[in-house]
C-alpha positions in Angstrom: -67.6 -155.2 64.0 -68.3 -154.3 67.6 -67.0 -151.2 68.8 -66.8 -149.3 72.5 -67.7 -145.6 72.8 -67.7 -143.2 75.7 -69.8 -140.1 75.2 -68.5 -137.0 76.8 -70.4 -135.0 79.0 -71.6 -132.6 76.7 -73.4 -135.6 74.4 -77.2 -136.6 75.0 -77.5 -139.7 76.4 -79.2 -141.3 73.6 -76.2 -141.2 71.6 -75.2 -144.0 74.0 -78.7 -145.5 73.7 -78.7 -145.9 69.8 -75.2 -147.3 69.8 -76.5 -149.7 72.0 -79.4 -150.7 70.0 -77.0 -151.0 67.1 -75.0 -153.3 68.6 -71.9 -151.8 70.1 -71.2 -151.1 73.8 -71.6 -147.4 74.6 -71.8 -145.2 78.2 -71.8 -141.9 79.1 -68.6 -140.2 81.0 -71.4 -140.1 83.8 -72.1 -144.3 83.5 -68.3 -144.5 84.2 -68.1 -142.5 87.2 -66.4 -139.6 85.6 -68.8 -136.7 86.5 -65.9 -134.4 87.3 -63.2 -135.7 85.0 -61.6 -133.2 82.2 -60.9 -133.7 78.8 -57.8 -135.4 79.0 -58.8 -137.4 81.5 -61.5 -138.7 79.3 -59.4 -139.2 76.4 -57.1 -141.6 78.5 -60.0 -143.3 79.9 -61.7 -144.1 76.6 -58.1 -144.7 75.3 -57.1 -147.4 78.1 -60.9 -149.1 77.5 -60.0 -149.2 73.6 -63.4 -146.9 73.2 -64.0 -144.0 70.8 -64.4 -140.8 72.7 -67.5 -138.9 71.2 -67.8 -135.1 72.0 -69.4 -131.9 70.7 -66.9 -130.0 72.7 -65.1 -127.7 69.7 -61.9 -126.5 71.7 -61.8 -130.2 73.0 -61.6 -131.9 69.5 -60.0 -129.0 67.9 -57.0 -130.0 70.6 -57.4 -133.6 69.9 -57.3 -132.6 65.9 -54.2 -131.1 66.5 -53.0 -134.0 69.0 -54.6 -137.1 67.8 -54.5 -139.6 70.6 -56.8 -142.5 70.6 -60.2 -142.2 68.8 -62.0 -139.0 68.6 -65.4 -138.3 67.2 -66.5 -134.9 66.7 -69.8 -134.1 66.1 -70.9 -131.0 64.3 -74.9 -130.9 65.2 -77.2 -130.2 67.8 -77.4 -132.4 70.5 -80.8 -133.3 69.8 -79.4 -134.2 66.2 -76.2 -136.0 67.5 -77.9 -139.6 67.8 -79.7 -139.4 64.2 -76.4 -137.8 62.9 -74.5 -140.1 63.9 -77.0 -143.4 62.9 -77.0 -142.1 59.4 -72.6 -142.2 59.5 -72.6 -145.1 61.5 -71.9 -147.2 58.3 -69.4 -145.4 56.7 -68.0 -144.7 60.4 -67.3 -148.3 61.7 -64.8 -149.0 59.1 -63.0 -146.5 59.9 -62.9 -146.6 63.5 -61.9 -150.4 63.0 -58.5 -149.4 61.8 -55.9 -149.9 64.6 -54.4 -146.3 65.0 -55.4 -142.6 66.6 -57.9 -141.2 64.5 -60.0 -138.2 64.6 -63.3 -137.8 62.7 -65.3 -134.6 62.3 -68.9 -135.9 61.9 -71.2 -133.5 60.4 -74.4 -133.4 58.0 -71.7 -132.2 55.0 -70.2 -135.6 56.0 -66.5 -137.2 57.4 -63.6 -135.3 57.8 -60.7 -137.5 59.0 -57.1 -136.8 60.3 -54.7 -139.0 61.6 -51.5 -137.3 62.2 -50.7 -134.4 64.3 -50.9 -131.1 62.7 
């Protein structure tokens, strides 16, 4: 299954590169010309493109968990470790991201945490 991903401003471009090497479509907010786009605008953009939004931003990700819109991955690691952490969890993530519903996933060294419903 090939998925689409958009990386928030705070996500290292190496994450998008790793996802492309894994056979997915992936780009950064800057690649999309959204240099100054706010969090909510990125959420709408990703959802309109059928893409999963990836972010390190704690406040943004916690808001998305309370109000799940589209598909959102919250990376709980350093920026430098993000590509490796995501690569490690990709086999678990792909089937989950194929679910046709709004979804929030926290990805950390401890594993995955999911949320589907508004909290």
